[in-house]
DSSP file (Angstrom, degrees, kcal/mol; ACC not computed):
  #  RESIDUE AA STRUCTURE BP1 BP2  ACC     N-H-->O    O-->H-N    N-H-->O    O-->H-N    TCO  KAPPA ALPHA  PHI   PSI    X-CA   Y-CA   Z-CA
    1    1 A M              0   0    0      0, 0.0     2,-0.3     0, 0.0    14,-0.1   0.000 360.0 360.0 360.0 131.2  -76.4  108.0   31.8
    2    2 A T        -     0   0    0     12,-0.1    12,-4.3    10,-0.0     2,-0.3  -0.859 360.0-114.2-120.3 157.7  -75.3  111.4   30.7
    3    3 A D  E     -A   13   0A   0     -2,-0.3     2,-0.3    10,-0.3    10,-0.2  -0.676  31.5-174.3 -90.3 144.8  -74.6  112.8   27.2
    4    4 A S  E     -A   12   0A   0      8,-2.6     8,-2.4    -2,-0.3     2,-0.3  -0.967  30.6-101.4-136.1 154.4  -71.1  113.9   26.2
    5    5 A D  E     -A   11   0A   0     -2,-0.3     6,-0.2     6,-0.2     8,-0.0  -0.578  19.6-158.3 -76.6 130.2  -69.7  115.6   23.2
    6    6 A R        -     0   0    0      4,-2.9    -1,-0.1    -2,-0.3     5,-0.1   0.634  40.3-115.9 -81.2 -15.4  -68.0  113.3   20.7
    7    7 A G  S    S+     0   0    0      3,-0.5     4,-0.1    -3,-0.0    -2,-0.1   0.301 103.7  79.7  96.6  -9.8  -66.0  116.1   19.2
    8    8 A D  S    S-     0   0    0      2,-0.4     3,-0.1     0, 0.0    -3,-0.0   0.157 118.9 -90.4-114.1  16.6  -67.7  115.7   15.8
    9    9 A G  S    S+     0   0    0      1,-0.4     2,-0.2     0, 0.0    -4,-0.0   0.239 100.0 100.2  94.7 -13.8  -70.9  117.6   16.7
   10   10 A S        -     0   0    0      0, 0.0    -4,-2.9     0, 0.0    -3,-0.5  -0.634  61.4-140.1-101.4 163.5  -72.7  114.5   17.9
   11   11 A T  E     -A    5   0A   0     -6,-0.2     2,-0.3    -2,-0.2    -6,-0.2  -0.895  10.8-163.1-120.8 153.5  -73.3  113.4   21.4
   12   12 A V  E     -A    4   0A   0     -8,-2.4    -8,-2.6    -2,-0.3     2,-0.2  -0.944  28.3-103.5-130.5 155.3  -73.2  110.0   23.0
   13   13 A A  E     -A    3   0A   0     -2,-0.3   -10,-0.3   -10,-0.2     2,-0.2  -0.528  40.8-107.8 -76.5 142.9  -74.5  108.6   26.3
   14   14 A S        -     0   0    0    -12,-4.3    20,-0.2    -2,-0.2     3,-0.1  -0.489  25.6-162.6 -68.9 138.3  -71.9  108.0   29.0
   15   15 A V        -     0   0    0      1,-0.5     2,-0.2    -2,-0.2    -1,-0.1   0.156  43.1-101.4-110.8  18.9  -71.3  104.4   29.5
   16   16 A G  S    S-     0   0    0      1,-0.1     2,-2.1     2,-0.1    -1,-0.5  -0.559  77.1 -14.9  96.0-163.5  -69.7  104.5   32.9
   17   17 A A  S    S+     0   0    0     -2,-0.2     2,-0.6    -3,-0.1    -1,-0.1  -0.475  76.8 156.7 -81.5  73.1  -66.0  104.2   33.8
   18   18 A V        -     0   0    0     -2,-2.1    -3,-0.1     1,-0.1    -2,-0.1  -0.892  25.0-167.4-102.3 123.4  -64.8  102.9   30.6
   19   19 A A        +     0   0    0     -2,-0.6     2,-0.5     4,-0.0    -1,-0.1   0.830  65.9  74.5 -81.5 -34.6  -61.1  103.5   30.0
   20   20 A D     >  -     0   0    0      1,-0.1     4,-2.4     2,-0.0     5,-0.1  -0.708  66.8-152.8 -89.1 124.4  -60.7  102.6   26.3
   21   21 A S  H  > S+     0   0    0     -2,-0.5     4,-2.3     1,-0.2     5,-0.2   0.864  95.7  52.7 -66.0 -36.9  -62.2  105.2   24.0
   22   22 A E  H  > S+     0   0    0      2,-0.2     4,-2.4     1,-0.2    -1,-0.2   0.938 111.8  46.3 -62.3 -45.6  -62.9  102.7   21.2
   23   23 A A  H  > S+     0   0    0      1,-0.2     4,-2.9     2,-0.2     5,-0.2   0.896 110.0  54.4 -63.4 -39.9  -64.8  100.5   23.7
   24   24 A A  H  X S+     0   0    0     -4,-2.4     4,-2.5     1,-0.2    -1,-0.2   0.910 109.9  46.9 -60.3 -42.9  -66.7  103.6   25.0
   25   25 A D  H  X S+     0   0    0     -4,-2.3     4,-2.6     2,-0.2    -2,-0.2   0.920 112.7  49.2 -64.7 -43.5  -67.8  104.4   21.4
   26   26 A I  H  X S+     0   0    0     -4,-2.4     4,-1.8     1,-0.2    -2,-0.2   0.930 114.2  45.5 -60.5 -46.4  -68.9  100.8   20.8
   27   27 A L  H  X>S+     0   0    0     -4,-2.9     5,-2.9     2,-0.2     4,-0.6   0.881 112.3  50.4 -68.4 -38.6  -70.8  100.6   24.0
   28   28 A A  H ><5S+     0   0    0     -4,-2.5     3,-1.1    -5,-0.2    -1,-0.2   0.926 110.6  49.6 -64.2 -43.8  -72.4  104.0   23.5
   29   29 A D  H 3<5S+     0   0    0     -4,-2.6    -1,-0.2     1,-0.3    -2,-0.2   0.848 110.6  51.1 -62.6 -33.3  -73.5  103.0   20.0
   30   30 A A  H 3<5S-     0   0    0     -4,-1.8    -1,-0.3    -5,-0.2    -2,-0.2   0.544 117.1-114.9 -81.0  -7.8  -74.9   99.7   21.4
   31   31 A G  T <<5 +     0   0    0     -3,-1.1    -3,-0.2    -4,-0.6     2,-0.1   0.747  47.8 178.1  80.9  24.5  -76.9  101.7   24.1
   32   32 A F      < -     0   0    0     -5,-2.9     2,-0.5    -6,-0.1    -1,-0.2  -0.416   9.7-171.4 -63.5 131.2  -75.0  100.3   27.0
   33   33 A D    >>  -     0   0    0     -2,-0.1     3,-1.2     1,-0.1     4,-1.0  -0.957  12.9-157.6-126.4 109.1  -76.2  101.8   30.3
   34   34 A A  T 34 S+     0   0    0     -2,-0.5     3,-0.3     1,-0.3    -1,-0.1   0.818  92.7  53.8 -58.1 -33.5  -74.0  100.8   33.3
   35   35 A E  T 34 S+     0   0    0      1,-0.2    -1,-0.3    -3,-0.1   -20,-0.0   0.757 115.4  38.6 -74.9 -22.6  -76.8  101.4   35.8
   36   36 A A  T <4 S+     0   0    0     -3,-1.2     2,-0.2     3,-0.0    -1,-0.2   0.454 101.3  92.1-104.7  -3.1  -79.3   99.2   34.0
   37   37 A S     <  -     0   0    0     -4,-1.0    -5,-0.0    -3,-0.3    -3,-0.0  -0.599  67.7-142.3 -97.8 152.4  -76.9   96.4   33.0
   38   38 A V  S    S+     0   0    0     -2,-0.2     2,-0.3     2,-0.1    -1,-0.1   0.547  86.8  83.3 -80.6  -8.5  -75.9   93.2   34.7
   39   39 A L  S    S-     0   0    0     41,-0.1    -2,-0.2     4,-0.0    38,-0.0  -0.740  81.1-127.8 -95.3 142.1  -72.4   93.9   33.3
   40   40 A T     >  -     0   0    0     -2,-0.3     4,-2.6     1,-0.1     5,-0.2  -0.451  33.2-106.5 -73.4 160.9  -69.9   96.1   35.1
   41   41 A P  H  > S+     0   0    0      0, 0.0     4,-2.4     0, 0.0     5,-0.1   0.895 123.0  51.3 -55.6 -39.4  -68.4   98.8   32.8
   42   42 A R  H  > S+     0   0    0      2,-0.2     4,-2.5     1,-0.2     5,-0.2   0.910 109.5  49.1 -66.1 -41.3  -65.1   96.9   32.8
   43   43 A Q  H  > S+     0   0    0      2,-0.2     4,-2.5     1,-0.2    -1,-0.2   0.931 113.0  47.0 -62.0 -44.9  -66.9   93.7   31.7
   44   44 A A  H  X S+     0   0    0     -4,-2.6     4,-2.6     1,-0.2    -2,-0.2   0.899 111.3  52.5 -62.7 -40.7  -68.7   95.5   29.0
   45   45 A E  H  X S+     0   0    0     -4,-2.4     4,-2.1    -5,-0.2    -2,-0.2   0.927 110.7  46.2 -61.5 -47.4  -65.5   97.1   27.9
   46   46 A V  H  X S+     0   0    0     -4,-2.5     4,-2.5     1,-0.2    -2,-0.2   0.924 113.6  48.8 -64.2 -44.4  -63.7   93.8   27.6
   47   47 A L  H  X S+     0   0    0     -4,-2.5     4,-2.7     1,-0.2    -2,-0.2   0.909 109.6  52.7 -61.9 -41.4  -66.5   92.1   25.8
   48   48 A A  H  X S+     0   0    0     -4,-2.6     4,-0.8     1,-0.2    -1,-0.2   0.912 112.8  43.7 -60.6 -43.1  -66.8   95.1   23.3
   49   49 A L  H  <>S+     0   0    0     -4,-2.1     5,-2.1     2,-0.2     3,-0.2   0.866 113.0  51.4 -72.0 -36.3  -63.1   94.8   22.5
   50   50 A R  H ><5S+     0   0    0     -4,-2.5     3,-1.9     1,-0.2    -2,-0.2   0.904 106.9  54.1 -65.8 -40.2  -63.1   91.0   22.3
   51   51 A E  H 3<5S+     0   0    0     -4,-2.7    -1,-0.2     1,-0.3    -2,-0.2   0.733 102.9  58.1 -66.6 -20.8  -66.1   91.2   19.9
   52   52 A R  T 3<5S-     0   0    0     -4,-0.8    -1,-0.3    -3,-0.2    -2,-0.2   0.369 126.5-102.6 -87.6   3.3  -64.0   93.5   17.7
   53   53 A G  T < 5 +     0   0    0     -3,-1.9    -3,-0.2     1,-0.3     2,-0.2   0.517  69.6 148.7  93.7   5.4  -61.4   90.8   17.5
   54   54 A L      < -     0   0    0     -5,-2.1    -1,-0.3     1,-0.1     2,-0.1  -0.508  45.2-124.0 -74.6 142.3  -58.8   92.0   20.0
   55   55 A A     >  -     0   0    0     -2,-0.2     4,-2.2     1,-0.1     3,-0.3  -0.430  24.7-109.7 -78.0 158.4  -56.8   89.3   21.8
   56   56 A Q  H  > S+     0   0    0      1,-0.2     4,-2.7     2,-0.2     5,-0.2   0.883 119.4  53.1 -58.0 -39.8  -56.8   89.3   25.6
   57   57 A N  H  > S+     0   0    0      1,-0.2     4,-1.9     2,-0.2    -1,-0.2   0.859 108.2  50.9 -67.6 -32.5  -53.1   90.4   25.7
   58   58 A E  H  > S+     0   0    0     -3,-0.3     4,-2.1     2,-0.2    -1,-0.2   0.906 111.7  47.1 -67.7 -40.9  -53.9   93.4   23.4
   59   59 A I  H  X S+     0   0    0     -4,-2.2     4,-2.4     2,-0.2    -2,-0.2   0.921 109.8  53.6 -65.7 -43.0  -56.8   94.4   25.7
   60   60 A A  H  X>S+     0   0    0     -4,-2.7     5,-2.5     1,-0.2     4,-1.0   0.914 109.4  48.7 -57.8 -43.9  -54.6   94.0   28.8
   61   61 A E  H  <5S+     0   0    0     -4,-1.9     3,-0.5     1,-0.2    -1,-0.2   0.917 112.1  48.4 -63.7 -43.2  -52.0   96.3   27.2
   62   62 A R  H  <5S+     0   0    0     -4,-2.1    -1,-0.2     1,-0.2    -2,-0.2   0.851 117.8  40.8 -65.2 -34.4  -54.7   98.9   26.3
   63   63 A L  H  <5S-     0   0    0     -4,-2.4    -1,-0.2    -5,-0.1    -2,-0.2   0.480 109.6-118.9 -95.6  -2.6  -56.2   98.8   29.8
   64   64 A G  T  <5S+     0   0    0     -4,-1.0     2,-0.2    -3,-0.5    -3,-0.2   0.904  76.7 103.6  69.3  40.9  -53.0   98.7   31.7
   65   65 A T  S   <S-     0   0    0     -5,-2.5    -1,-0.2    -6,-0.1     2,-0.2  -0.751  73.6 -79.0-139.1-174.7  -53.7   95.3   33.3
   66   66 A S     >  -     0   0    0     -2,-0.2     4,-2.0     1,-0.1     5,-0.1  -0.538  29.4-122.8 -91.1 158.6  -52.7   91.7   33.0
   67   67 A R  H  > S+     0   0    0      1,-0.2     4,-2.7     2,-0.2     5,-0.2   0.877 115.0  56.8 -62.5 -37.9  -53.9   89.2   30.5
   68   68 A A  H  > S+     0   0    0      1,-0.2     4,-2.3     2,-0.2    -1,-0.2   0.885 106.1  49.3 -62.3 -38.7  -55.0   87.0   33.4
   69   69 A N  H  > S+     0   0    0      2,-0.2     4,-2.8     1,-0.2    -1,-0.2   0.928 110.9  49.3 -65.8 -44.0  -57.2   89.8   34.7
   70   70 A V  H  X S+     0   0    0     -4,-2.0     4,-2.9     1,-0.2     5,-0.2   0.913 110.6  51.6 -60.3 -42.5  -58.7   90.4   31.3
   71   71 A S  H  X S+     0   0    0     -4,-2.7     4,-2.4     2,-0.2    -1,-0.2   0.916 111.4  46.7 -60.4 -44.2  -59.4   86.6   31.1
   72   72 A S  H  X S+     0   0    0     -4,-2.3     4,-2.4     2,-0.2    -2,-0.2   0.918 113.4  48.0 -64.3 -45.3  -61.1   86.7   34.5
   73   73 A V  H  X S+     0   0    0     -4,-2.8     4,-2.5     1,-0.2    -2,-0.2   0.924 113.0  48.6 -62.1 -44.5  -63.2   89.7   33.6
   74   74 A E  H  X S+     0   0    0     -4,-2.9     4,-2.6     2,-0.2    -2,-0.2   0.914 110.8  50.4 -62.5 -43.4  -64.2   88.2   30.3
   75   75 A S  H  X S+     0   0    0     -4,-2.4     4,-2.0    -5,-0.2    -1,-0.2   0.914 112.2  46.9 -61.7 -43.7  -65.2   84.9   31.9
   76   76 A S  H  X S+     0   0    0     -4,-2.4     4,-2.5     2,-0.2    -1,-0.2   0.900 111.9  51.7 -64.8 -40.6  -67.3   86.7   34.6
   77   77 A A  H  X S+     0   0    0     -4,-2.5     4,-2.5     1,-0.2    -2,-0.2   0.923 109.3  48.7 -63.0 -44.4  -68.9   88.8   31.9
   78   78 A R  H  X S+     0   0    0     -4,-2.6     4,-2.2     1,-0.2    -1,-0.2   0.881 111.2  50.6 -65.9 -37.0  -69.9   85.8   29.8
   79   79 A R  H  X S+     0   0    0     -4,-2.0     4,-2.5    -5,-0.2    -1,-0.2   0.922 110.7  49.7 -63.5 -43.0  -71.3   84.1   32.8
   80   80 A N  H  X S+     0   0    0     -4,-2.5     4,-2.4     1,-0.2    -2,-0.2   0.895 109.7  50.9 -62.4 -40.0  -73.4   87.2   33.6
   81   81 A V  H  X S+     0   0    0     -4,-2.5     4,-2.6     2,-0.2    -1,-0.2   0.921 111.0  48.3 -63.3 -44.2  -74.6   87.4   30.0
   82   82 A E  H  X S+     0   0    0     -4,-2.2     4,-2.5     2,-0.2    -2,-0.2   0.902 111.3  50.4 -63.9 -40.5  -75.7   83.7   30.2
   83   83 A K  H  X S+     0   0    0     -4,-2.5     4,-2.3     2,-0.2    -1,-0.2   0.909 110.9  49.6 -62.9 -41.3  -77.4   84.3   33.5
   84   84 A A  H  X S+     0   0    0     -4,-2.4     4,-2.5     2,-0.2    -2,-0.2   0.918 111.0  49.0 -63.7 -43.5  -79.3   87.3   32.0
   85   85 A R  H  X S+     0   0    0     -4,-2.6     4,-2.5     1,-0.2    -2,-0.2   0.915 111.6  49.4 -61.2 -42.6  -80.3   85.2   29.0
   86   86 A A  H  X S+     0   0    0     -4,-2.5     4,-2.1     2,-0.2    -1,-0.2   0.884 110.4  51.0 -64.5 -38.1  -81.6   82.5   31.3
   87   87 A T  H  X S+     0   0    0     -4,-2.3     4,-2.5     2,-0.2    -2,-0.2   0.922 111.0  47.7 -64.3 -45.1  -83.5   85.0   33.4
   88   88 A V  H  X S+     0   0    0     -4,-2.5     4,-2.9     1,-0.2     5,-0.2   0.904 110.2  52.8 -62.5 -41.4  -85.2   86.5   30.3
   89   89 A A  H  X S+     0   0    0     -4,-2.5     4,-2.3     2,-0.2    -1,-0.2   0.902 110.7  47.0 -62.5 -40.7  -86.0   83.0   29.1
   90   90 A V  H  X S+     0   0    0     -4,-2.1     4,-2.5     2,-0.2    -2,-0.2   0.924 112.3  49.8 -65.6 -44.4  -87.7   82.1   32.4
   91   91 A A  H  X S+     0   0    0     -4,-2.5     4,-1.6     1,-0.2    -2,-0.2   0.921 112.9  47.0 -60.9 -44.5  -89.6   85.4   32.4
   92   92 A E  H  X S+     0   0    0     -4,-2.9     4,-1.3     1,-0.2    -1,-0.2   0.904 111.7  50.8 -63.3 -40.8  -90.8   84.8   28.8
   93   93 A A  H  < S+     0   0    0     -4,-2.3    -2,-0.2     1,-0.2    -1,-0.2   0.885 108.2  52.4 -65.1 -37.8  -91.8   81.3   29.7
   94   94 A L  H  < S+     0   0    0     -4,-2.5    -1,-0.2     1,-0.2    -2,-0.2   0.846 113.9  43.4 -66.5 -32.7  -93.8   82.4   32.7
   95   95 A Q  H  < S+     0   0    0     -4,-1.6    -1,-0.2    -5,-0.2    -2,-0.2   0.650  91.0 105.4 -85.3 -16.4  -95.7   84.9   30.5
   96   96 A A     <  -     0   0    0     -4,-1.3    63,-0.2    -3,-0.1    -3,-0.0  -0.418  66.8-143.4 -70.1 136.4  -96.2   82.6   27.6
   97   97 A P  S    S+     0   0    0      0, 0.0     2,-0.5     0, 0.0    -1,-0.1   0.700  88.9  52.9 -72.2 -17.2  -99.8   81.2   27.3
   98   98 A V  E     +B  158   0B   0     60,-1.4    60,-2.5     2,-0.0     2,-0.4  -0.977  62.1 164.8-124.0 123.1  -98.4   77.8   26.2
   99   99 A R  E     -B  157   0B   0     -2,-0.5     2,-0.4    58,-0.2    58,-0.2  -0.990   8.3-179.4-135.9 127.1  -95.8   75.9   28.2
  100  100 A L  E     -B  156   0B   0     56,-2.9    56,-2.8    -2,-0.4     2,-0.5  -0.983  16.2-149.7-129.2 139.3  -95.0   72.3   27.6
  101  101 A Q  E     -B  155   0B   0     -2,-0.4     2,-0.5    54,-0.2    54,-0.2  -0.923  10.9-162.5-106.3 129.0  -92.6   70.0   29.4
  102  102 A F  E     -B  154   0B   0     52,-3.4    52,-2.4    -2,-0.5     3,-0.1  -0.957  11.6-148.5-114.4 126.4  -91.1   67.1   27.4
  103  103 A E    >   -     0   0    0     -2,-0.5     3,-1.9    50,-0.2    47,-0.3  -0.459  32.7 -77.9 -91.8 160.8  -89.4   64.3   29.3
  104  104 A P  T 3  S+     0   0    0      0, 0.0    47,-0.2     0, 0.0    -1,-0.2  -0.264 117.4  40.4 -53.6 143.1  -86.5   62.1   28.3
  105  105 A G  T 3  S+     0   0    0     45,-3.0     2,-0.2     1,-0.4    46,-0.1   0.162  80.1 135.9  99.1 -16.1  -87.5   59.4   25.9
  106  106 A T    <   -     0   0    0     -3,-1.9    44,-2.2    43,-0.1    -1,-0.4  -0.450  55.2-127.5 -66.2 133.0  -89.8   61.7   23.9
  107  107 A D  B >>  -D  149   0C   0     42,-0.2     3,-2.3    -2,-0.2     4,-0.7  -0.644  13.8-127.3 -80.5 137.7  -89.3   61.3   20.1
  108  108 A V  G >4 S+     0   0    0     40,-2.8     3,-0.7    -2,-0.3    -1,-0.1   0.803 109.1  60.3 -55.3 -30.9  -88.7   64.6   18.3
  109  109 A Y  G 34 S+     0   0    0      1,-0.2     4,-0.4    39,-0.2    -1,-0.3   0.599  97.4  59.5 -77.1 -10.1  -91.5   63.8   15.9
  110  110 A E  G <> S+     0   0    0     -3,-2.3     4,-1.4     1,-0.1    -1,-0.2   0.703  91.1  73.3 -82.0 -22.3  -94.0   63.7   18.8
  111  111 A I  H <X S+     0   0    0     -4,-0.7     4,-2.5    -3,-0.7     5,-0.2   0.919  88.5  53.1 -65.4 -49.3  -93.2   67.3   19.8
  112  112 A P  H  > S+     0   0    0      0, 0.0     4,-3.1     0, 0.0     5,-0.3   0.910 107.6  50.7 -57.5 -44.3  -95.0   69.3   17.0
  113  113 A D  H  > S+     0   0    0     -4,-0.4     4,-2.3     1,-0.2    -2,-0.2   0.905 112.9  46.6 -60.6 -40.4  -98.4   67.6   17.4
  114  114 A R  H  X S+     0   0    0     -4,-1.4     4,-2.3     2,-0.2    -1,-0.2   0.904 113.9  48.3 -67.8 -40.4  -98.3   68.3   21.2
  115  115 A V  H  X S+     0   0    0     -4,-2.5     4,-2.4     2,-0.2    -2,-0.2   0.945 113.5  46.7 -64.3 -47.6  -97.2   71.9   20.6
  116  116 A Y  H  X S+     0   0    0     -4,-3.1     4,-2.6    -5,-0.2    -2,-0.2   0.900 112.3  50.5 -62.6 -41.1  -99.9   72.6   17.9
  117  117 A A  H  X S+     0   0    0     -4,-2.3     4,-2.2    -5,-0.3    -1,-0.2   0.926 112.1  46.7 -62.8 -45.4 -102.6   71.0   20.1
  118  118 A A  H  X S+     0   0    0     -4,-2.3     4,-1.7     1,-0.2    -1,-0.2   0.884 113.0  49.8 -64.8 -38.5 -101.7   73.1   23.1
  119  119 A C  H  X>S+     0   0    0     -4,-2.4     5,-2.8     2,-0.2     4,-0.9   0.898 109.2  51.6 -67.8 -39.9 -101.6   76.2   21.0
  120  120 A D  H ><5S+     0   0    0     -4,-2.6     3,-0.7     1,-0.2    -2,-0.2   0.923 109.6  50.2 -60.6 -43.2 -105.0   75.5   19.5
  121  121 A D  H 3<5S+     0   0    0     -4,-2.2    -1,-0.2     1,-0.2    -2,-0.2   0.845 115.2  43.3 -62.5 -34.1 -106.4   75.1   23.0
  122  122 A A  H 3<5S-     0   0    0     -4,-1.7    -1,-0.2    -5,-0.2    -2,-0.2   0.488 112.4-117.5 -91.0  -4.0 -104.9   78.4   24.0
  123  123 A G  T <<5 +     0   0    0     -4,-0.9     2,-0.5    -3,-0.7    -3,-0.2   0.812  65.8 143.8  72.6  29.2 -105.9   80.2   20.8
  124  124 A V      < -     0   0    0     -5,-2.8     2,-0.5    -6,-0.1    -1,-0.3  -0.886  43.0-142.6-106.4 130.3 -102.3   80.9   19.8
  125  125 A K        -     0   0    0     -2,-0.5     2,-0.5    35,-0.4    -9,-0.0  -0.801   9.9-158.2 -94.4 127.8 -101.2   80.8   16.2
  126  126 A V        -     0   0    0     -2,-0.5    36,-0.1     2,-0.1    37,-0.1  -0.921   6.1-158.8-105.1 125.3  -97.8   79.3   15.4
  127  127 A D        +     0   0    0     -2,-0.5     2,-0.5    35,-0.4    -1,-0.1   0.041  62.7  98.6 -91.6  27.0  -96.3   80.3   12.1
  128  128 A A        -     0   0    0     34,-0.1    -2,-0.1     4,-0.0     2,-0.1  -0.963  65.0-141.6-117.9 124.8  -93.9   77.4   12.0
  129  129 A A     >  -     0   0    0     -2,-0.5     4,-2.8     1,-0.1     3,-0.3  -0.314  40.1 -91.5 -72.7 166.7  -94.7   74.3    9.9
  130  130 A T  H  > S+     0   0    0      1,-0.2     4,-2.7     2,-0.2     5,-0.2   0.888 125.5  48.5 -51.2 -50.4  -93.7   70.9   11.4
  131  131 A P  H  > S+     0   0    0      0, 0.0     4,-2.1     0, 0.0    -1,-0.2   0.906 114.3  47.1 -60.4 -39.0  -90.2   70.7    9.8
  132  132 A E  H  > S+     0   0    0     -3,-0.3     4,-2.7     2,-0.2    -2,-0.2   0.905 111.2  50.7 -67.9 -41.3  -89.4   74.3   10.9
  133  133 A L  H  X S+     0   0    0     -4,-2.8     4,-2.4     2,-0.2     5,-0.2   0.920 110.7  49.1 -61.6 -44.3  -90.7   73.6   14.4
  134  134 A I  H  X S+     0   0    0     -4,-2.7     4,-2.8    -5,-0.2     5,-0.2   0.909 111.5  50.4 -60.8 -41.6  -88.5   70.4   14.7
  135  135 A S  H  X S+     0   0    0     -4,-2.1     4,-2.4    -5,-0.2     5,-0.3   0.912 109.6  50.0 -62.8 -43.8  -85.5   72.5   13.4
  136  136 A I  H  X S+     0   0    0     -4,-2.7     4,-2.1     2,-0.2    -2,-0.2   0.927 114.4  44.9 -59.6 -46.0  -86.1   75.2   16.0
  137  137 A V  H  X S+     0   0    0     -4,-2.4     4,-2.3     1,-0.2    -2,-0.2   0.929 114.9  45.9 -66.7 -46.5  -86.3   72.6   18.8
  138  138 A T  H  < S+     0   0    0     -4,-2.8     4,-0.3     1,-0.2    -1,-0.2   0.850 113.6  49.3 -70.2 -32.0  -83.3   70.6   17.7
  139  139 A E  H  < S+     0   0    0     -4,-2.4     3,-0.5    -5,-0.2    -1,-0.2   0.907 116.9  41.3 -70.0 -40.3  -81.1   73.7   17.2
  140  140 A A  H  < S+     0   0    0     -4,-2.1    -2,-0.2    -5,-0.3    -1,-0.2   0.810 131.7  24.5 -76.9 -28.6  -82.0   75.1   20.6
  141  141 A A  S >< S+     0   0    0     -4,-2.3     3,-2.3    -5,-0.2     4,-0.3  -0.049  76.2 135.7-127.6  32.0  -81.8   71.9   22.5
  142  142 A G  G >  S+     0   0    0     -3,-0.5     3,-1.5    -4,-0.3    -1,-0.1   0.839  72.1  56.2 -51.1 -40.6  -79.5   69.8   20.3
  143  143 A G  G 3  S+     0   0    0      1,-0.3    -1,-0.3    -4,-0.2    -2,-0.1   0.655  98.2  63.6 -68.7 -14.8  -77.5   68.6   23.3
  144  144 A A  G <  S+     0   0    0     -3,-2.3     7,-3.9    -6,-0.1     8,-1.2   0.487  95.2  75.8 -87.0  -2.5  -80.7   67.2   24.9
  145  145 A F  E <   -E  150   0C   0     -3,-1.5     2,-0.5    -4,-0.3     5,-0.2  -0.849  53.2-169.7-111.5 144.4  -81.2   64.7   22.0
  146  146 A E  E >  S-E  149   0C   0      3,-2.8     3,-1.8    -2,-0.4     2,-0.3  -0.955  79.6 -44.4-123.1 110.0  -79.5   61.5   21.2
  147  147 A G  T 3  S-     0   0    0     -2,-0.5    -2,-0.0     1,-0.3     0, 0.0  -0.553 124.4 -24.1  65.9-127.2  -80.7   60.7   17.7
  148  148 A R  T 3  S+     0   0    0     -2,-0.3   -40,-2.8    -3,-0.1     2,-0.3   0.507 121.9  87.2 -93.5  -5.6  -84.5   61.4   17.7
  149  149 A R  E <  S-DE 107 146C   0     -3,-1.8    -3,-2.8   -42,-0.2     2,-0.3  -0.747  75.4-122.0-104.2 142.1  -85.0   60.9   21.4
  150  150 A L  E     + E   0 145C   0    -44,-2.2   -45,-3.0    -2,-0.3    -5,-0.3  -0.566  22.8 179.4 -72.7 138.6  -84.7   63.4   24.3
  151  151 A V  S    S+     0   0    0     -7,-3.9    -6,-0.2    -2,-0.3    -1,-0.1   0.464  73.2  40.3-112.9 -10.6  -82.2   62.4   26.9
  152  152 A D  S    S-     0   0    0     -8,-1.2    -1,-0.2   -49,-0.1   -47,-0.1  -0.953  97.7 -93.0-131.5 153.2  -82.8   65.5   29.0
  153  153 A P        -     0   0    0      0, 0.0    16,-1.6     0, 0.0     2,-0.4  -0.342  39.9-164.6 -63.9 147.6  -86.0   67.4   29.8
  154  154 A V  E     -BC 102 168B   0    -52,-2.4   -52,-3.4    14,-0.2     2,-0.5  -0.999   8.7-153.2-135.3 136.9  -87.0   70.3   27.5
  155  155 A T  E     -BC 101 167B   0     12,-3.1    12,-2.9    -2,-0.4     2,-0.5  -0.941   8.7-165.8-110.1 131.6  -89.5   73.0   28.1
  156  156 A I  E     -BC 100 166B   0    -56,-2.8   -56,-2.9    -2,-0.5     2,-0.4  -0.975   6.3-175.1-116.9 125.8  -91.2   74.6   25.1
  157  157 A A  E     -BC  99 165B   0      8,-2.9     8,-3.2    -2,-0.5     2,-0.5  -0.922  10.2-157.0-116.7 145.6  -93.0   77.9   25.6
  158  158 A V  E     -BC  98 164B   0    -60,-2.5   -60,-1.4    -2,-0.4     6,-0.2  -0.988  16.3-138.3-124.0 122.7  -95.0   79.7   22.9
  159  159 A T    >   -     0   0    0      4,-2.5     3,-2.2    -2,-0.5   -63,-0.1  -0.206  30.9-101.1 -72.9 167.3  -95.6   83.4   23.3
  160  160 A A  T 3  S+     0   0    0      1,-0.3   -35,-0.4     2,-0.1    -1,-0.1   0.765 126.4  56.7 -59.3 -24.9  -99.0   85.1   22.6
  161  161 A E  T 3  S-     0   0    0    -37,-0.1    -1,-0.3     2,-0.1    -2,-0.0   0.457 123.0-107.2 -86.4  -1.3  -97.4   86.2   19.3
  162  162 A G    <   +     0   0    0     -3,-2.2   -35,-0.4     1,-0.3     2,-0.3   0.570  68.0 149.2  88.4  10.1  -96.6   82.5   18.4
  163  163 A E        -     0   0    0    -37,-0.1    -4,-2.5   -36,-0.0     2,-0.5  -0.596  42.1-132.9 -79.6 138.5  -92.8   82.7   19.0
  164  164 A I  E     -C  158   0B   0     -2,-0.3     2,-0.4    -6,-0.2    -6,-0.2  -0.790  20.4-171.4 -98.2 129.0  -91.3   79.5   20.1
  165  165 A R  E     -C  157   0B   0     -8,-3.2    -8,-2.9    -2,-0.5     2,-0.5  -0.979   4.3-164.6-120.5 130.4  -88.9   79.4   23.1
  166  166 A V  E     -C  156   0B   0     -2,-0.4     2,-0.4   -10,-0.2   -10,-0.2  -0.959   7.6-179.6-119.9 129.9  -87.0   76.3   24.0
  167  167 A R  E     -C  155   0B   0    -12,-2.9   -12,-3.1    -2,-0.5     2,-0.3  -0.985  14.0-149.9-128.2 139.9  -85.2   75.7   27.3
  168  168 A T  E      C  154   0B   0     -2,-0.4   -14,-0.2   -14,-0.2    -2,-0.0  -0.748 360.0 360.0-101.5 156.3  -83.2   72.7   28.5
  169  169 A A              0   0    0    -16,-1.6   -15,-0.1    -2,-0.3    -1,-0.1   0.484 360.0 360.0 -71.2 360.0  -83.0   71.7   32.1
């Protein structure tokens, strides 16, 4: 990443081969580094413009390409972002001192007691009361529940700082 003059006396880091100046500014402000990212510069550019509310056809016109190409780039970018999130979640879960697997059939109200007991055993303090813990789990894994019961496996990890991470299979 290299610094370049913005023209207003400030400098921004280069974000790679980004054609649209607005997208380049957005990405520079966000700290995008093409060499360290799972996104290509074009994917980051398309996502930046989409997040600013531009339609795919508007982006295509700005970048001199087709709407279908923009759609494909955006789809690939969103898949890459989800893969990166999943990778981070696994890495955090592996480092977490508390990891619990909940199988289908588990009642949502059984989860807090098991989490608190495992955290007590590991010496980890959780700053979430039972209602908040249930809310965190059901929001993160809502699709894994039918009513109060799990229909898909769920893994709950608690970091050393007491942060709760929920992953569905």
